[in-house]
HTML snippet that shows the backbone in 3Dmol.js (N, CA, C, O; Angstrom):
<script src="https://3Dmol.org/build/3Dmol-min.js"></script>
<div id="view" style="width:600px;height:400px;position:relative"></div>
<script>
const pdb = `
ATOM      1  N   SER A   1      -0.602   8.801 -15.349  1.00  0.00           N
ATOM      2  CA  SER A   1      -1.263   7.784 -16.114  1.00  0.00           C
ATOM      3  C   SER A   1      -0.069   6.490 -16.267  1.00  0.00           C
ATOM      4  O   SER A   1       1.151   6.650 -16.231  1.00  0.00           O
ATOM      5  N   MET A   2      -0.790   5.217 -16.442  1.00  0.00           N
ATOM      6  CA  MET A   2       0.101   4.164 -16.602  1.00  0.00           C
ATOM      7  C   MET A   2       1.444   4.562 -17.653  1.00  0.00           C
ATOM      8  O   MET A   2       2.605   4.310 -17.330  1.00  0.00           O
ATOM      9  N   LYS A   3       1.156   5.064 -18.643  1.00  0.00           N
ATOM     10  CA  LYS A   3       2.411   5.439 -19.372  1.00  0.00           C
ATOM     11  C   LYS A   3       3.502   6.058 -18.916  1.00  0.00           C
ATOM     12  O   LYS A   3       4.648   5.621 -19.027  1.00  0.00           O
ATOM     13  N   VAL A   4       3.164   7.137 -18.368  1.00  0.00           N
ATOM     14  CA  VAL A   4       4.097   8.071 -17.598  1.00  0.00           C
ATOM     15  C   VAL A   4       4.792   7.140 -16.201  1.00  0.00           C
ATOM     16  O   VAL A   4       6.002   6.944 -16.090  1.00  0.00           O
ATOM     17  N   ALA A   5       4.055   6.786 -15.497  1.00  0.00           N
ATOM     18  CA  ALA A   5       4.561   5.268 -14.434  1.00  0.00           C
ATOM     19  C   ALA A   5       5.708   4.438 -15.141  1.00  0.00           C
ATOM     20  O   ALA A   5       6.843   4.219 -14.719  1.00  0.00           O
ATOM     21  N   LEU A   6       5.077   4.004 -16.410  1.00  0.00           N
ATOM     22  CA  LEU A   6       6.117   3.096 -17.054  1.00  0.00           C
ATOM     23  C   LEU A   6       7.472   3.948 -17.695  1.00  0.00           C
ATOM     24  O   LEU A   6       8.622   3.519 -17.786  1.00  0.00           O
ATOM     25  N   GLU A   7       7.199   4.649 -17.909  1.00  0.00           N
ATOM     26  CA  GLU A   7       8.472   5.224 -18.416  1.00  0.00           C
ATOM     27  C   GLU A   7       9.180   6.018 -17.395  1.00  0.00           C
ATOM     28  O   GLU A   7      10.405   6.143 -17.406  1.00  0.00           O
ATOM     29  N   LEU A   8       8.340   6.603 -16.432  1.00  0.00           N
ATOM     30  CA  LEU A   8       9.553   7.383 -15.338  1.00  0.00           C
ATOM     31  C   LEU A   8      10.194   5.966 -14.487  1.00  0.00           C
ATOM     32  O   LEU A   8      11.065   6.098 -13.627  1.00  0.00           O
ATOM     33  N   PHE A   9       9.632   4.646 -14.865  1.00  0.00           N
ATOM     34  CA  PHE A   9      10.468   3.670 -13.970  1.00  0.00           C
ATOM     35  C   PHE A   9      10.830   2.765 -14.671  1.00  0.00           C
ATOM     36  O   PHE A   9      10.944   1.660 -14.141  1.00  0.00           O
ATOM     37  N   LYS A  10      11.151   2.931 -16.187  1.00  0.00           N
ATOM     38  CA  LYS A  10      11.710   1.770 -17.014  1.00  0.00           C
ATOM     39  C   LYS A  10      12.631   1.139 -16.498  1.00  0.00           C
ATOM     40  O   LYS A  10      12.530  -0.074 -16.313  1.00  0.00           O
ATOM     41  N   ASP A  11      13.862   1.927 -16.116  1.00  0.00           N
ATOM     42  CA  ASP A  11      15.036   1.353 -15.654  1.00  0.00           C
ATOM     43  C   ASP A  11      15.136   1.225 -14.474  1.00  0.00           C
ATOM     44  O   ASP A  11      16.308   0.930 -14.240  1.00  0.00           O
ATOM     45  N   TYR A  12      14.455   1.290 -13.405  1.00  0.00           N
ATOM     46  CA  TYR A  12      14.575   1.221 -12.111  1.00  0.00           C
ATOM     47  C   TYR A  12      14.451  -0.042 -11.906  1.00  0.00           C
ATOM     48  O   TYR A  12      13.915  -0.759 -12.751  1.00  0.00           O
ATOM     49  N   GLN A  13      15.037  -0.630 -10.484  1.00  0.00           N
ATOM     50  CA  GLN A  13      14.909  -1.836  -9.930  1.00  0.00           C
ATOM     51  C   GLN A  13      14.791  -1.624  -8.426  1.00  0.00           C
ATOM     52  O   GLN A  13      15.365  -0.710  -7.835  1.00  0.00           O
ATOM     53  N   GLY A  14      14.106  -2.416  -7.921  1.00  0.00           N
ATOM     54  CA  GLY A  14      13.859  -2.017  -6.165  1.00  0.00           C
ATOM     55  C   GLY A  14      12.517  -1.853  -6.074  1.00  0.00           C
ATOM     56  O   GLY A  14      11.662  -2.117  -6.919  1.00  0.00           O
ATOM     57  N   ALA A  15      12.358  -1.267  -4.670  1.00  0.00           N
ATOM     58  CA  ALA A  15      10.778  -1.211  -4.192  1.00  0.00           C
ATOM     59  C   ALA A  15      10.380   0.178  -4.253  1.00  0.00           C
ATOM     60  O   ALA A  15      11.191   1.071  -4.006  1.00  0.00           O
ATOM     61  N   ILE A  16       8.895   0.468  -4.643  1.00  0.00           N
ATOM     62  CA  ILE A  16       8.352   1.425  -4.906  1.00  0.00           C
ATOM     63  C   ILE A  16       7.153   1.482  -4.152  1.00  0.00           C
ATOM     64  O   ILE A  16       6.165   0.747  -4.169  1.00  0.00           O
ATOM     65  N   GLN A  17       7.487   2.724  -3.332  1.00  0.00           N
ATOM     66  CA  GLN A  17       6.030   2.577  -2.192  1.00  0.00           C
ATOM     67  C   GLN A  17       5.230   3.697  -2.674  1.00  0.00           C
ATOM     68  O   GLN A  17       5.625   4.830  -2.950  1.00  0.00           O
ATOM     69  N   THR A  18       3.727   3.090  -2.750  1.00  0.00           N
ATOM     70  CA  THR A  18       3.049   3.944  -3.467  1.00  0.00           C
ATOM     71  C   THR A  18       1.739   4.344  -2.559  1.00  0.00           C
ATOM     72  O   THR A  18       1.675   3.902  -1.411  1.00  0.00           O
ATOM     73  N   ASP A  19       0.703   5.175  -3.075  1.00  0.00           N
ATOM     74  CA  ASP A  19      -0.560   5.162  -2.010  1.00  0.00           C
ATOM     75  C   ASP A  19      -1.811   4.678  -2.772  1.00  0.00           C
ATOM     76  O   ASP A  19      -2.945   5.104  -2.556  1.00  0.00           O
ATOM     77  N   GLY A  20      -1.457   3.660  -3.767  1.00  0.00           N
ATOM     78  CA  GLY A  20      -2.307   2.784  -4.354  1.00  0.00           C
ATOM     79  C   GLY A  20      -3.229   3.534  -5.492  1.00  0.00           C
ATOM     80  O   GLY A  20      -4.401   3.169  -5.587  1.00  0.00           O
ATOM     81  N   TYR A  21      -2.788   4.465  -6.268  1.00  0.00           N
ATOM     82  CA  TYR A  21      -2.923   5.016  -7.325  1.00  0.00           C
ATOM     83  C   TYR A  21      -3.044   3.846  -8.624  1.00  0.00           C
ATOM     84  O   TYR A  21      -2.170   3.176  -9.175  1.00  0.00           O
ATOM     85  N   ALA A  22      -4.014   3.899  -8.763  1.00  0.00           N
ATOM     86  CA  ALA A  22      -4.360   2.590 -10.242  1.00  0.00           C
ATOM     87  C   ALA A  22      -3.244   2.520 -11.087  1.00  0.00           C
ATOM     88  O   ALA A  22      -2.755   1.413 -11.309  1.00  0.00           O
ATOM     89  N   ALA A  23      -2.835   3.383 -11.519  1.00  0.00           N
ATOM     90  CA  ALA A  23      -1.213   3.520 -12.736  1.00  0.00           C
ATOM     91  C   ALA A  23      -0.272   2.941 -12.133  1.00  0.00           C
ATOM     92  O   ALA A  23       0.477   2.242 -12.815  1.00  0.00           O
ATOM     93  N   TYR A  24      -0.059   3.047 -10.840  1.00  0.00           N
ATOM     94  CA  TYR A  24       1.348   2.413  -9.985  1.00  0.00           C
ATOM     95  C   TYR A  24       1.217   0.745 -10.143  1.00  0.00           C
ATOM     96  O   TYR A  24       2.170  -0.034 -10.138  1.00  0.00           O
ATOM     97  N   GLY A  25      -0.159   0.405 -10.282  1.00  0.00           N
ATOM     98  CA  GLY A  25      -0.103  -1.361 -10.342  1.00  0.00           C
ATOM     99  C   GLY A  25       0.382  -1.972 -11.279  1.00  0.00           C
ATOM    100  O   GLY A  25       0.637  -3.177 -11.258  1.00  0.00           O
ATOM    101  N   THR A  26       0.584  -1.150 -12.294  1.00  0.00           N
ATOM    102  CA  THR A  26       1.175  -1.713 -13.702  1.00  0.00           C
ATOM    103  C   THR A  26       2.694  -2.201 -13.621  1.00  0.00           C
ATOM    104  O   THR A  26       3.194  -3.137 -14.246  1.00  0.00           O
ATOM    105  N   LEU A  27       3.393  -1.233 -12.582  1.00  0.00           N
ATOM    106  CA  LEU A  27       4.476  -1.513 -12.125  1.00  0.00           C
ATOM    107  C   LEU A  27       5.054  -3.001 -11.592  1.00  0.00           C
ATOM    108  O   LEU A  27       6.256  -3.259 -11.523  1.00  0.00           O
ATOM    109  N   GLU A  28       4.144  -3.786 -11.286  1.00  0.00           N
ATOM    110  CA  GLU A  28       3.982  -4.709 -10.474  1.00  0.00           C
ATOM    111  C   GLU A  28       4.523  -5.907 -11.688  1.00  0.00           C
ATOM    112  O   GLU A  28       5.343  -6.787 -11.427  1.00  0.00           O
ATOM    113  N   LYS A  29       4.016  -5.758 -12.738  1.00  0.00           N
ATOM    114  CA  LYS A  29       4.486  -6.495 -13.747  1.00  0.00           C
ATOM    115  C   LYS A  29       5.694  -6.400 -14.150  1.00  0.00           C
ATOM    116  O   LYS A  29       6.061  -7.293 -14.912  1.00  0.00           O
ATOM    117  N   ILE A  30       6.674  -5.341 -13.794  1.00  0.00           N
ATOM    118  CA  ILE A  30       7.946  -5.418 -14.246  1.00  0.00           C
ATOM    119  C   ILE A  30       8.599  -5.897 -13.384  1.00  0.00           C
ATOM    120  O   ILE A  30       8.464  -5.575 -12.203  1.00  0.00           O
ATOM    121  N   LYS A  31       9.578  -6.903 -13.872  1.00  0.00           N
ATOM    122  CA  LYS A  31      10.847  -7.665 -13.292  1.00  0.00           C
ATOM    123  C   LYS A  31      11.587  -6.843 -12.583  1.00  0.00           C
ATOM    124  O   LYS A  31      12.084  -5.881 -13.167  1.00  0.00           O
ATOM    125  N   GLY A  32      11.819  -7.030 -11.205  1.00  0.00           N
ATOM    126  CA  GLY A  32      13.031  -6.234 -10.510  1.00  0.00           C
ATOM    127  C   GLY A  32      12.144  -5.039  -9.598  1.00  0.00           C
ATOM    128  O   GLY A  32      12.647  -4.383  -8.686  1.00  0.00           O
ATOM    129  N   ILE A  33      10.650  -4.914 -10.086  1.00  0.00           N
ATOM    130  CA  ILE A  33      10.539  -3.831  -9.282  1.00  0.00           C
ATOM    131  C   ILE A  33       9.230  -4.694  -7.872  1.00  0.00           C
ATOM    132  O   ILE A  33       8.607  -5.720  -8.144  1.00  0.00           O
ATOM    133  N   ILE A  34       9.135  -4.132  -6.811  1.00  0.00           N
ATOM    134  CA  ILE A  34       8.539  -4.656  -5.774  1.00  0.00           C
ATOM    135  C   ILE A  34       7.459  -3.436  -5.561  1.00  0.00           C
ATOM    136  O   ILE A  34       7.893  -2.428  -5.003  1.00  0.00           O
ATOM    137  N   VAL A  35       5.997  -3.459  -5.993  1.00  0.00           N
ATOM    138  CA  VAL A  35       5.713  -2.624  -5.195  1.00  0.00           C
ATOM    139  C   VAL A  35       4.838  -2.384  -3.897  1.00  0.00           C
ATOM    140  O   VAL A  35       3.686  -2.815  -3.864  1.00  0.00           O
ATOM    141  N   ILE A  36       5.247  -1.870  -3.098  1.00  0.00           N
ATOM    142  CA  ILE A  36       4.822  -1.678  -1.547  1.00  0.00           C
ATOM    143  C   ILE A  36       3.965  -0.445  -1.334  1.00  0.00           C
ATOM    144  O   ILE A  36       4.242   0.661  -1.798  1.00  0.00           O
ATOM    145  N   TYR A  37       2.834  -0.743  -0.548  1.00  0.00           N
ATOM    146  CA  TYR A  37       1.762   0.048  -0.441  1.00  0.00           C
ATOM    147  C   TYR A  37       1.555   0.872   1.062  1.00  0.00           C
ATOM    148  O   TYR A  37       1.827   0.197   2.054  1.00  0.00           O
ATOM    149  N   CYS A  38       1.186   1.993   1.244  1.00  0.00           N
ATOM    150  CA  CYS A  38       0.833   2.598   2.329  1.00  0.00           C
ATOM    151  C   CYS A  38       0.125   2.385   3.217  1.00  0.00           C
ATOM    152  O   CYS A  38      -1.037   2.468   2.821  1.00  0.00           O
ATOM    153  N   TRP A  39       0.198   2.105   4.425  1.00  0.00           N
ATOM    154  CA  TRP A  39      -0.347   1.638   5.341  1.00  0.00           C
ATOM    155  C   TRP A  39      -1.899   2.576   5.915  1.00  0.00           C
ATOM    156  O   TRP A  39      -2.961   2.255   6.447  1.00  0.00           O
ATOM    157  N   ALA A  40      -1.372   3.634   5.521  1.00  0.00           N
ATOM    158  CA  ALA A  40      -2.325   4.799   5.670  1.00  0.00           C
ATOM    159  C   ALA A  40      -3.596   5.027   4.870  1.00  0.00           C
ATOM    160  O   ALA A  40      -4.722   5.431   5.161  1.00  0.00           O
ATOM    161  N   HIS A  41      -3.092   4.682   3.924  1.00  0.00           N
ATOM    162  CA  HIS A  41      -4.355   4.624   2.828  1.00  0.00           C
ATOM    163  C   HIS A  41      -4.787   3.073   3.092  1.00  0.00           C
ATOM    164  O   HIS A  41      -6.000   2.906   2.970  1.00  0.00           O
ATOM    165  N   ALA A  42      -4.111   2.010   3.400  1.00  0.00           N
ATOM    166  CA  ALA A  42      -4.857   0.329   3.554  1.00  0.00           C
ATOM    167  C   ALA A  42      -5.838   0.599   4.622  1.00  0.00           C
ATOM    168  O   ALA A  42      -7.033   0.342   4.475  1.00  0.00           O
ATOM    169  N   ARG A  43      -5.325   1.135   5.738  1.00  0.00           N
ATOM    170  CA  ARG A  43      -6.098   1.454   7.094  1.00  0.00           C
ATOM    171  C   ARG A  43      -7.700   2.210   6.783  1.00  0.00           C
ATOM    172  O   ARG A  43      -8.704   2.113   7.488  1.00  0.00           O
ATOM    173  N   ARG A  44      -7.567   2.813   5.757  1.00  0.00           N
ATOM    174  CA  ARG A  44      -9.214   3.542   5.730  1.00  0.00           C
ATOM    175  C   ARG A  44      -9.910   2.446   5.347  1.00  0.00           C
ATOM    176  O   ARG A  44     -11.010   2.524   5.896  1.00  0.00           O
ATOM    177  N   TYR A  45      -9.827   1.301   4.579  1.00  0.00           N
ATOM    178  CA  TYR A  45     -10.703   0.549   4.043  1.00  0.00           C
ATOM    179  C   TYR A  45     -11.068  -0.289   5.478  1.00  0.00           C
ATOM    180  O   TYR A  45     -12.232  -0.674   5.596  1.00  0.00           O
ATOM    181  N   PHE A  46     -10.205  -0.552   6.458  1.00  0.00           N
ATOM    182  CA  PHE A  46     -10.540  -1.465   7.597  1.00  0.00           C
ATOM    183  C   PHE A  46     -11.768  -0.152   8.390  1.00  0.00           C
ATOM    184  O   PHE A  46     -12.880  -0.461   8.818  1.00  0.00           O
ATOM    185  N   GLU A  47     -11.306   0.987   8.406  1.00  0.00           N
ATOM    186  CA  GLU A  47     -12.076   2.129   8.980  1.00  0.00           C
ATOM    187  C   GLU A  47     -13.579   1.911   8.623  1.00  0.00           C
ATOM    188  O   GLU A  47     -14.469   1.903   9.474  1.00  0.00           O
ATOM    189  N   ARG A  48     -13.789   1.726   7.217  1.00  0.00           N
ATOM    190  CA  ARG A  48     -14.894   1.605   6.685  1.00  0.00           C
ATOM    191  C   ARG A  48     -15.607  -0.018   6.750  1.00  0.00           C
ATOM    192  O   ARG A  48     -16.756  -0.250   6.373  1.00  0.00           O
ATOM    193  N   ALA A  49     -14.796  -0.908   7.228  1.00  0.00           N
ATOM    194  CA  ALA A  49     -15.170  -2.436   7.646  1.00  0.00           C
ATOM    195  C   ALA A  49     -15.802  -2.309   8.635  1.00  0.00           C
ATOM    196  O   ALA A  49     -16.796  -3.027   8.753  1.00  0.00           O
ATOM    197  N   LEU A  50     -15.471  -1.375   9.683  1.00  0.00           N
ATOM    198  CA  LEU A  50     -15.923  -1.471  11.145  1.00  0.00           C
ATOM    199  C   LEU A  50     -17.531  -1.528  11.103  1.00  0.00           C
ATOM    200  O   LEU A  50     -18.187  -1.988  12.037  1.00  0.00           O
ATOM    201  N   LYS A  51     -18.012  -1.092  10.104  1.00  0.00           N
ATOM    202  CA  LYS A  51     -19.629  -1.259  10.185  1.00  0.00           C
ATOM    203  C   LYS A  51     -20.199  -2.629   9.693  1.00  0.00           C
ATOM    204  O   LYS A  51     -21.301  -3.068  10.023  1.00  0.00           O
ATOM    205  N   HIS A  52     -19.110  -3.383   8.678  1.00  0.00           N
ATOM    206  CA  HIS A  52     -19.856  -4.208   8.476  1.00  0.00           C
ATOM    207  C   HIS A  52     -19.357  -5.991   9.065  1.00  0.00           C
ATOM    208  O   HIS A  52     -19.985  -7.040   8.917  1.00  0.00           O
ATOM    209  N   ASP A  53     -17.768  -5.703   9.865  1.00  0.00           N
ATOM    210  CA  ASP A  53     -17.448  -6.614  10.451  1.00  0.00           C
ATOM    211  C   ASP A  53     -16.651  -6.206  11.530  1.00  0.00           C
ATOM    212  O   ASP A  53     -15.423  -6.231  11.456  1.00  0.00           O
ATOM    213  N   LYS A  54     -17.084  -5.938  12.243  1.00  0.00           N
ATOM    214  CA  LYS A  54     -16.134  -4.879  13.819  1.00  0.00           C
ATOM    215  C   LYS A  54     -14.965  -5.599  14.099  1.00  0.00           C
ATOM    216  O   LYS A  54     -13.892  -5.003  14.012  1.00  0.00           O
ATOM    217  N   ALA A  55     -14.993  -6.847  14.438  1.00  0.00           N
ATOM    218  CA  ALA A  55     -14.237  -7.725  15.207  1.00  0.00           C
ATOM    219  C   ALA A  55     -12.860  -7.870  13.995  1.00  0.00           C
ATOM    220  O   ALA A  55     -11.709  -7.653  14.373  1.00  0.00           O
ATOM    221  N   ARG A  56     -13.114  -8.191  12.785  1.00  0.00           N
ATOM    222  CA  ARG A  56     -11.734  -8.518  12.134  1.00  0.00           C
ATOM    223  C   ARG A  56     -11.113  -6.926  12.049  1.00  0.00           C
ATOM    224  O   ARG A  56      -9.956  -6.592  12.306  1.00  0.00           O
ATOM    225  N   ALA A  57     -12.416  -5.912  11.540  1.00  0.00           N
ATOM    226  CA  ALA A  57     -11.515  -4.543  11.159  1.00  0.00           C
ATOM    227  C   ALA A  57     -10.723  -4.136  12.362  1.00  0.00           C
ATOM    228  O   ALA A  57      -9.640  -3.583  12.170  1.00  0.00           O
ATOM    229  N   GLU A  58     -11.104  -4.330  13.463  1.00  0.00           N
ATOM    230  CA  GLU A  58     -10.337  -4.002  14.599  1.00  0.00           C
ATOM    231  C   GLU A  58      -9.385  -4.388  15.247  1.00  0.00           C
ATOM    232  O   GLU A  58      -8.775  -3.722  16.083  1.00  0.00           O
ATOM    233  N   TYR A  59      -9.089  -5.913  14.803  1.00  0.00           N
ATOM    234  CA  TYR A  59      -8.091  -6.433  14.760  1.00  0.00           C
ATOM    235  C   TYR A  59      -7.207  -6.112  13.958  1.00  0.00           C
ATOM    236  O   TYR A  59      -6.121  -5.901  14.497  1.00  0.00           O
ATOM    237  N   ALA A  60      -7.245  -5.961  12.617  1.00  0.00           N
ATOM    238  CA  ALA A  60      -6.450  -5.500  11.687  1.00  0.00           C
ATOM    239  C   ALA A  60      -6.061  -3.895  12.011  1.00  0.00           C
ATOM    240  O   ALA A  60      -4.897  -3.577  11.768  1.00  0.00           O
ATOM    241  N   MET A  61      -6.708  -3.157  12.393  1.00  0.00           N
ATOM    242  CA  MET A  61      -6.474  -1.846  12.854  1.00  0.00           C
ATOM    243  C   MET A  61      -5.589  -1.825  13.963  1.00  0.00           C
ATOM    244  O   MET A  61      -4.845  -0.846  14.020  1.00  0.00           O
ATOM    245  N   THR A  62      -5.498  -2.689  14.868  1.00  0.00           N
ATOM    246  CA  THR A  62      -4.719  -2.797  16.060  1.00  0.00           C
ATOM    247  C   THR A  62      -3.168  -3.273  15.522  1.00  0.00           C
ATOM    248  O   THR A  62      -2.171  -2.759  16.030  1.00  0.00           O
ATOM    249  N   ILE A  63      -3.043  -4.451  14.293  1.00  0.00           N
ATOM    250  CA  ILE A  63      -1.910  -4.635  14.212  1.00  0.00           C
ATOM    251  C   ILE A  63      -1.403  -3.348  13.292  1.00  0.00           C
ATOM    252  O   ILE A  63      -0.250  -2.998  13.544  1.00  0.00           O
ATOM    253  N   ILE A  64      -1.942  -2.758  12.489  1.00  0.00           N
ATOM    254  CA  ILE A  64      -1.368  -1.601  11.831  1.00  0.00           C
ATOM    255  C   ILE A  64      -0.829  -0.436  12.674  1.00  0.00           C
ATOM    256  O   ILE A  64       0.212   0.200  12.512  1.00  0.00           O
ATOM    257  N   GLY A  65      -1.907  -0.286  13.736  1.00  0.00           N
ATOM    258  CA  GLY A  65      -1.208   0.414  14.982  1.00  0.00           C
ATOM    259  C   GLY A  65       0.119  -0.042  15.374  1.00  0.00           C
ATOM    260  O   GLY A  65       0.947   0.821  15.665  1.00  0.00           O
ATOM    261  N   MET A  66       0.506  -1.513  15.433  1.00  0.00           N
ATOM    262  CA  MET A  66       1.696  -1.894  16.071  1.00  0.00           C
ATOM    263  C   MET A  66       2.613  -1.574  15.250  1.00  0.00           C
ATOM    264  O   MET A  66       3.615  -1.122  15.803  1.00  0.00           O
ATOM    265  N   LEU A  67       2.671  -1.661  13.660  1.00  0.00           N
ATOM    266  CA  LEU A  67       3.519  -1.281  12.833  1.00  0.00           C
ATOM    267  C   LEU A  67       3.640   0.342  12.980  1.00  0.00           C
ATOM    268  O   LEU A  67       4.716   0.926  12.859  1.00  0.00           O
ATOM    269  N   TYR A  68       2.533   0.927  13.226  1.00  0.00           N
ATOM    270  CA  TYR A  68       3.042   2.353  13.448  1.00  0.00           C
ATOM    271  C   TYR A  68       3.906   2.521  14.872  1.00  0.00           C
ATOM    272  O   TYR A  68       4.952   3.155  15.008  1.00  0.00           O
ATOM    273  N   ASP A  69       3.438   2.045  15.526  1.00  0.00           N
ATOM    274  CA  ASP A  69       4.428   2.154  17.053  1.00  0.00           C
ATOM    275  C   ASP A  69       5.831   1.925  16.789  1.00  0.00           C
ATOM    276  O   ASP A  69       6.643   2.704  17.288  1.00  0.00           O
ATOM    277  N   VAL A  70       6.273   0.847  15.988  1.00  0.00           N
ATOM    278  CA  VAL A  70       7.309   0.420  15.398  1.00  0.00           C
ATOM    279  C   VAL A  70       8.278   1.359  14.937  1.00  0.00           C
ATOM    280  O   VAL A  70       9.444   1.470  15.314  1.00  0.00           O
ATOM    281  N   GLU A  71       7.443   2.263  13.768  1.00  0.00           N
ATOM    282  CA  GLU A  71       7.985   3.382  12.914  1.00  0.00           C
ATOM    283  C   GLU A  71       8.347   4.527  13.637  1.00  0.00           C
ATOM    284  O   GLU A  71       9.214   5.276  13.186  1.00  0.00           O
ATOM    285  N   ARG A  72       7.763   4.766  14.750  1.00  0.00           N
ATOM    286  CA  ARG A  72       7.774   5.850  15.657  1.00  0.00           C
ATOM    287  C   ARG A  72       9.260   5.640  16.515  1.00  0.00           C
ATOM    288  O   ARG A  72       9.773   6.657  16.982  1.00  0.00           O
ATOM    289  N   ILE A  73       9.878   4.440  16.697  1.00  0.00           N
ATOM    290  CA  ILE A  73      11.009   4.307  17.427  1.00  0.00           C
ATOM    291  C   ILE A  73      11.916   4.851  16.962  1.00  0.00           C
ATOM    292  O   ILE A  73      13.012   4.814  17.520  1.00  0.00           O
TER     293      ILE A  73
END
`;
const viewer = $3Dmol.createViewer("view");
viewer.addModel(pdb, "pdb");
viewer.setStyle({}, {cartoon: {color: "spectrum"}});
viewer.zoomTo();
viewer.render();
</script>
């Protein structure tokens, strides 16, 4: 829950990578914390978007794929 996340990171300063769990969204409000999200979870939304806006969804998935390529190196 939000209370647990706030308590766990109350003295933390830096970046926190999350999977998009809503409770972590509150961490964005704490000065000194930068919340970064997981591309694998974000990519799922672009996969769903293929049905509605294929060209832009494919473009986004290509860019995400390029990021994955960099991480493999």
